[in-house]
C-alpha positions in Angstrom: 15.0 9.5 21.8 15.8 6.3 19.5 17.6 4.7 22.6 14.8 5.2 24.9 12.3 3.7 22.3 14.5 0.8 22.0 14.4 0.4 25.7 10.4 1.0 25.8 10.2 -1.9 22.9 12.2 -4.5 24.8 9.9 -3.7 27.9 6.9 -4.1 25.8 8.2 -7.3 24.3 8.2 -8.4 28.0 4.5 -7.5 28.3 5.0 -4.2 30.4 1.6 -2.3 30.0 3.7 1.1 31.0 6.1 0.8 28.2 2.8 -0.1 25.9 1.2 2.9 27.1 4.0 5.6 26.8 4.5 4.1 23.0 0.7 4.7 22.5 0.6 8.2 23.9 4.0 9.0 21.8 2.5 7.6 18.5 -1.1 7.9 18.4 -1.4 11.4 17.1 1.1 11.4 14.3 -0.2 8.0 13.2 -3.7 9.2 12.9 -2.6 12.0 11.0 -0.7 10.4 8.7 -3.6 7.5 8.1 -6.0 10.3 8.0 -4.2 12.1 5.2 -4.5 9.1 3.1 -7.8 7.9 4.0 -9.6 11.3 4.6 -12.2 9.4 7.1 -11.9 9.8 10.8 -13.5 6.7 11.9 -11.2 4.6 9.4 -8.2 6.5 10.4 -9.0 5.8 14.0 -9.8 2.1 13.4 -6.4 1.6 11.5 -4.6 3.1 14.1 -6.4 1.2 17.1 -5.8 -1.9 14.8 -2.1 -1.1 14.6 -2.0 -0.9 18.3 -3.8 -4.3 19.2 -1.5 -6.2 16.6 1.5 -4.3 18.4 0.5 -5.7 21.7 -0.7 -9.3 20.4 2.8 -9.8 18.8 4.7 -8.1 21.2 6.8 -11.2 22.2 7.8 -11.4 18.5 9.3 -8.1 17.9 12.8 -8.4 16.4 15.9 -6.3 17.3 15.8 -2.7 15.7 18.0 -0.1 14.3 15.0 2.2 14.0 11.7 2.0 16.3 10.2 4.6 14.6 10.8 3.3 11.1 9.5 0.1 12.2 6.6 1.3 13.7 5.8 3.3 10.7 6.3 0.3 8.3 4.2 -1.8 10.5 1.5 1.0 10.3 1.5 1.1 6.6 1.2 -2.4 6.4 -2.1 -2.2 8.5 -3.1 0.7 6.4 -2.7 -1.6 3.4 -4.9 -4.4 4.8 -7.3 -1.9 5.7 -7.7 -0.4 2.1 -7.8 -4.0 0.6 -10.4 -5.1 3.0 -12.4 -1.8 2.6 -12.2 -2.4 -1.1 -11.0 1.5 -1.8 -11.6 2.0 -5.5 -8.9 0.4 -7.8 -6.7 2.9 -9.7 -6.4 2.1 -13.1 -3.5 3.3 -15.4 -5.8 5.8 -17.2 -7.0 7.4 -13.7 -3.4 7.6 -12.3 -2.5 9.2 -15.6 -5.4 11.7 -15.3 -4.5 12.6 -11.6 -1.1 13.8 -13.1 0.1 17.2 -13.6 -1.9 19.7 -15.8 1.5 20.9 -17.2 2.1 19.3 -20.7 5.8 18.5 -20.5 5.4 17.4 -16.6 2.4 15.4 -17.4 4.1 13.6 -20.1 7.0 12.7 -18.1 4.8 11.7 -15.2 2.8 9.7 -17.6 6.0 7.8 -18.9 7.1 7.3 -15.2 3.6 6.2 -14.2 3.5 3.6 -17.0 7.0 2.2 -16.7 6.4 1.5 -12.9 3.2 -0.2 -13.8 4.6 -2.2 -16.7 7.7 -3.2 -14.2 4.7 -4.3 -11.5 3.1 -6.3 -14.1 6.2 -8.1 -14.8 6.2 -9.4 -11.3 2.7 -11.2 -11.9 2.0 -14.6 -12.6 2.8 -15.4 -16.4 -0.8 -16.0 -17.7 -2.1 -13.1 -15.5 0.7 -11.0 -16.7 0.0 -11.9 -20.2 -3.9 -10.9 -20.2 -2.8 -7.7 -18.5 -0.3 -6.7 -20.7 -2.4 -7.7 -23.7 -5.4 -5.9 -22.3 -3.8 -2.7 -21.0 -0.7 -2.0 -23.3 -1.9 -3.8 -26.6 -5.4 -2.5 -26.3 -7.1 -6.1 -27.0 -10.3 -6.6 -25.9 -11.4 -9.6 -23.5 -12.9 -11.5 -26.5 -9.9 -11.2 -28.4 -7.3 -12.5 -25.6 -10.0 -15.3 -25.1 -10.0 -16.3 -28.9 -6.2 -16.1 -29.1 -5.6 -18.2 -25.9 -8.4 -20.7 -26.2 -9.7 -19.5 -22.8 -13.1 -18.3 -21.9 -13.9 -14.6 -21.8 -14.8 -15.1 -18.0 -11.4 -16.7 -17.4 -9.7 -13.9 -19.0 -11.8 -11.5 -17.0 -11.0 -13.2 -14.0 -7.1 -13.2 -14.7 -7.1 -9.5 -15.6 -9.3 -8.3 -12.5 -7.2 -10.2 -10.1 -4.1 -8.5 -11.8 -5.6 -5.2 -11.4 -6.4 -5.9 -7.8 -2.6 -7.3 -7.2 -1.3 -4.4 -9.0 -3.5 -1.9 -7.3 -2.1 -3.0 -3.7 1.3 -2.7 -5.0 0.7 0.8 -6.6 -0.8 1.9 -3.4 1.9 0.8 -1.2 4.2 2.6 -3.6 2.1 5.9 -3.3 1.8 5.4 0.3 5.5 5.1 0.5 5.7 8.6 -1.8 3.2 10.1 0.6 5.5 9.1 3.8 8.6 10.3 2.4 6.9 13.7 1.5 5.5 13.9 4.8 8.8 13.4 6.0 10.2 16.4 4.3 7.3 18.5 5.2 
């Protein structure tokens, strides 16, 4: 099937409507189910999948040579989904909320909490320096916005802005990782 999909993608790249229709019919339902499991809203799921197919058609001439068409399509869909989540301003997940959503079993919960904290700490290391410092001081050291402002000589609003920007950036990365885990778990179901 992969060889036939590569042919379809080449035909799509040259503007073949039948190839596009074939890919659309083949992937619409699994893509819809994938997105729906995450957004839990039929209209939003349909919007994301439609947006994906419109984007695919518009970028057809720029499609790369691929080893796995389905992997490429799912990755592109995931990117459209992340754009949708950011655009719709889905609620940002804080460390506390992520930890509360973990297993109620004490030993498993402790390991999950440590794993989540370690992952968020590693992601925070990728933030711009000032933003990272504000986030780490507030989230991991427990300093208040006022204390960080006093220590850095910045206004509280500047510190609040840096912290909020950090949370937004981290939430997108965190959601992307969660979506990857969801996709992986769905693959094995």
